[in-house]
C-alpha positions as CSV (number, residue, x, y, z in Angstrom):
1,M,15.3,-6.5,17.5
2,T,18.6,-5.2,16.2
3,R,18.5,-3.5,12.8
4,Q,20.5,-6.5,11.4
5,A,17.8,-9.0,12.6
6,R,15.0,-6.8,11.3
7,A,16.8,-6.6,7.9
8,K,17.2,-10.4,7.9
9,T,13.5,-10.9,8.6
10,A,12.6,-8.7,5.6
11,I,15.1,-10.5,3.3
12,N,13.8,-13.9,4.4
13,A,10.2,-12.8,3.7
14,G,11.1,-11.9,0.1
15,A,12.6,-8.4,0.1
16,D,15.5,-7.8,-2.4
17,I,17.2,-5.1,-0.4
18,V,16.8,-3.4,3.0
19,V,17.5,0.3,3.4
20,E,17.4,1.9,6.8
21,G,15.0,4.9,6.8
22,P,15.0,8.0,8.9
23,P,14.3,7.6,12.6
24,M,10.7,8.6,12.9
25,G,10.7,8.9,16.7
26,I,13.0,11.8,17.0
27,M,11.7,13.9,14.0
28,G,8.6,15.9,13.3
29,S,6.2,14.3,10.8
30,G,7.2,16.8,8.1
31,Q,10.9,16.1,8.6
32,Y,10.4,12.4,8.6
33,S,8.3,12.6,5.4
34,L,10.9,14.7,3.6
35,C,13.8,12.4,4.6
36,L,11.7,9.4,3.4
37,A,11.0,11.1,0.1
38,K,14.7,11.9,-0.5
39,T,15.5,8.3,0.2
40,F,13.1,7.1,-2.4
41,K,14.5,9.7,-4.9
42,A,18.1,8.7,-4.2
43,L,17.3,5.0,-4.8
44,N,15.2,6.0,-7.9
45,T,12.7,3.5,-6.6
46,D,10.2,1.8,-8.8
47,F,7.5,1.2,-6.2
48,I,6.5,2.8,-2.9
49,P,4.3,0.3,-0.9
50,R,2.2,1.9,1.8
51,G,-0.3,0.4,4.2
52,Y,-3.6,2.2,4.7
53,R,-6.9,1.9,6.6
54,P,-9.8,2.0,4.1
55,F,-12.8,4.2,4.8
56,D,-15.5,5.9,2.7
57,G,-14.1,8.7,0.6
58,Y,-10.5,7.7,0.8
59,D,-10.3,6.0,-2.7
60,I,-10.4,9.4,-4.4
61,I,-7.3,10.5,-2.4
62,L,-5.4,7.4,-3.4
63,D,-6.5,7.8,-7.1
64,R,-5.2,11.4,-7.2
65,I,-1.9,10.3,-5.6
66,N,-1.6,7.5,-8.3
67,L,-2.0,10.3,-10.9
68,G,1.1,11.9,-9.4
69,H,-0.8,14.7,-7.8
70,C,0.3,16.4,-4.6
71,V,-2.4,15.7,-2.0
72,A,-1.8,17.8,1.1
73,P,-3.3,17.6,4.6
74,K,-4.6,20.9,5.7
75,P,-6.4,21.7,9.0
76,Y,-9.6,19.4,8.9
77,K,-9.5,18.9,5.1
78,I,-7.4,17.2,2.4
79,I,-6.7,19.1,-0.8
80,D,-5.5,18.2,-4.3
81,M,-2.8,20.9,-4.7
82,D,-2.6,20.3,-8.4
83,T,-6.3,21.2,-8.9
84,N,-7.1,23.0,-5.6
85,E,-10.0,20.7,-5.0
86,V,-11.1,19.7,-1.5
87,L,-11.1,15.9,-1.6
88,Y,-12.1,15.2,2.0
89,E,-13.4,17.1,4.9
90,G,-12.0,16.0,8.2
91,K,-8.8,14.6,9.7
92,L,-7.0,11.4,8.7
93,E,-5.7,8.6,10.9
94,E,-1.9,8.3,11.2
95,D,-1.3,5.7,8.5
96,N,-3.5,7.5,6.0
97,Y,-2.0,10.9,6.9
98,V,1.5,9.6,6.2
99,I,0.5,8.8,2.6
100,T,-0.7,12.3,1.9
101,S,2.2,13.9,3.6
102,L,4.6,11.7,1.6
103,S,3.0,12.7,-1.7
104,K,3.5,16.4,-0.7
105,S,7.2,15.8,0.1
106,L,7.8,13.8,-3.1
107,K,6.3,16.6,-5.2
108,R,8.4,19.2,-3.3
109,I,11.7,17.5,-4.2
110,G,10.6,16.9,-7.8
111,F,10.3,13.1,-7.8
112,N,7.7,11.8,-10.2
113,F,5.7,9.3,-8.3
114,K,2.9,8.7,-10.8
115,N,1.7,5.0,-10.6
116,K,4.6,4.2,-8.2
117,F,2.5,3.8,-5.0
118,L,1.3,0.3,-4.1
119,F,-1.5,0.8,-1.7
120,V,-2.0,-2.2,0.7
121,K,-5.1,-2.5,2.9
122,R,-4.2,-3.1,6.5
123,V,-4.4,-6.7,7.3
124,K,-7.0,-7.4,10.0
125,G,-6.1,-9.6,13.0
126,V,-2.5,-8.5,13.2
127,S,-1.6,-6.9,16.5
128,G,1.8,-5.3,17.2
129,T,1.0,-5.3,20.9
130,L,0.4,-9.1,20.9
131,I,3.6,-9.7,19.0
132,R,5.6,-7.6,21.4
133,E,4.0,-9.5,24.4
134,A,4.8,-12.8,22.7
135,T,8.4,-11.7,22.2
136,M,8.6,-10.7,25.9
137,K,7.4,-14.1,27.0
138,G,9.3,-16.0,24.3
139,D,6.0,-17.8,23.4
140,F,4.7,-17.2,19.8
141,S,1.9,-19.8,19.9
142,K,-0.8,-17.1,19.9
143,V,0.7,-15.1,17.1
144,T,1.7,-17.7,14.5
145,T,-0.8,-16.4,12.0
146,M,0.4,-12.8,12.3
147,M,4.0,-13.4,11.0
148,P,5.9,-15.5,8.6
149,S,7.4,-18.6,10.2
150,S,10.9,-17.4,9.1
151,T,10.3,-14.2,11.2
152,I,9.4,-16.3,14.2
153,D,12.5,-18.5,13.7
154,I,14.7,-15.3,13.7
155,L,13.0,-13.9,16.8
156,N,13.6,-17.2,18.6
157,E,17.2,-17.1,17.6
158,E,17.6,-13.5,18.8
159,I,15.9,-14.3,22.1
160,K,18.2,-17.3,22.6
161,N,21.3,-15.0,22.1
162,N,19.9,-12.3,24.4
163,R,19.4,-9.9,21.5
164,A,15.6,-9.6,21.9
165,P,13.4,-8.1,23.0
166,L,15.2,-4.7,22.9
167,H,12.3,-2.2,22.8
168,M,12.5,-1.6,26.5
169,F,16.2,-0.9,26.6
170,R,18.4,2.1,25.7
171,D,22.2,2.2,25.8
172,I,22.2,5.2,28.2
173,D,25.8,4.9,29.3
174,S,27.1,5.0,25.8
175,I,24.8,7.9,24.8
176,L,26.0,10.0,27.8
177,D,29.6,9.0,27.2
178,S,29.4,10.2,23.6
179,A,27.7,13.5,24.5
180,N,30.2,14.2,27.3
181,N,33.5,13.0,25.8
182,L,33.5,13.1,22.0
183,S,35.3,15.9,20.2
184,F,33.5,18.4,18.0
185,S,34.5,16.6,14.8
186,E,33.4,13.2,16.3
187,L,30.0,14.7,17.3
188,L,29.5,16.0,13.7
189,D,30.1,12.5,12.4
190,L,27.1,11.1,14.3
191,N,23.8,10.7,12.5
192,L,21.5,13.7,12.7
193,M,24.0,15.8,14.7
194,D,24.1,19.2,13.1
195,N,26.7,22.0,13.6
196,K,24.7,23.9,16.2
197,T,24.0,20.8,18.3
198,A,27.6,19.6,18.1
199,K,28.9,23.1,19.3
200,K,26.5,23.0,22.3
201,N,27.8,19.5,23.3
202,S,31.5,20.0,22.7
C-alpha cells in the first residue's frame, strides 16, 4: 500500500502518531539500526515496542536490555557490553537480532532506554505471505483473523481505487528521469542522497 494508507491502518488500529522510519531495504543492518535509534531519540520516545521469537535462553538477553545494557551481537555469540558477559552462544534469528542491534545503537547515541522496550511475542498463525496473496486476489476471507477489520476495509478501498497491491511495482520511469535530469542541488534534496552520489549523477 501507499505510505498514507499504511499510516491510516495504524491510526485506525489505535496508534496516536505514525512516523516513517528509515528504508530498511537499501541500508545495511547497522545503518538501519542507527537511523532507527536516532529517530527514537529525536522523538524522546516513551516506549519502544519490538516483536520477538521466544526460545530458551533469550529471556536473559531481554532482561539485560530492559536494564538499559548494551547487548551486542558478535560472531556466534551475544555479549552484554556493560558487564562483558557472554549471554548466549550462537546466532539469532532476524527479529531477535534487530533488538540486540538496536540496543547497541541506542547506547552508542546516548539514549537511555532502560525499561522503555515493550517486548511482544510473535503472534502465531499470522502470515505475511498469505496476506499478500489475499491482497493480490482481492479476497480476504482466509486472513480475516490475521488483521483488524479496519485494516481489511482500508485494503479493499485501496484495491478499489487501484492503489493496491503496490509491492510488485516500481516507478522506474520517474526514478530514471530524476537520476538523469535533476540538477546537483535537486539531487541533494532527495532522501538519502549524499554529496558524493549527487556529484556522480549530476
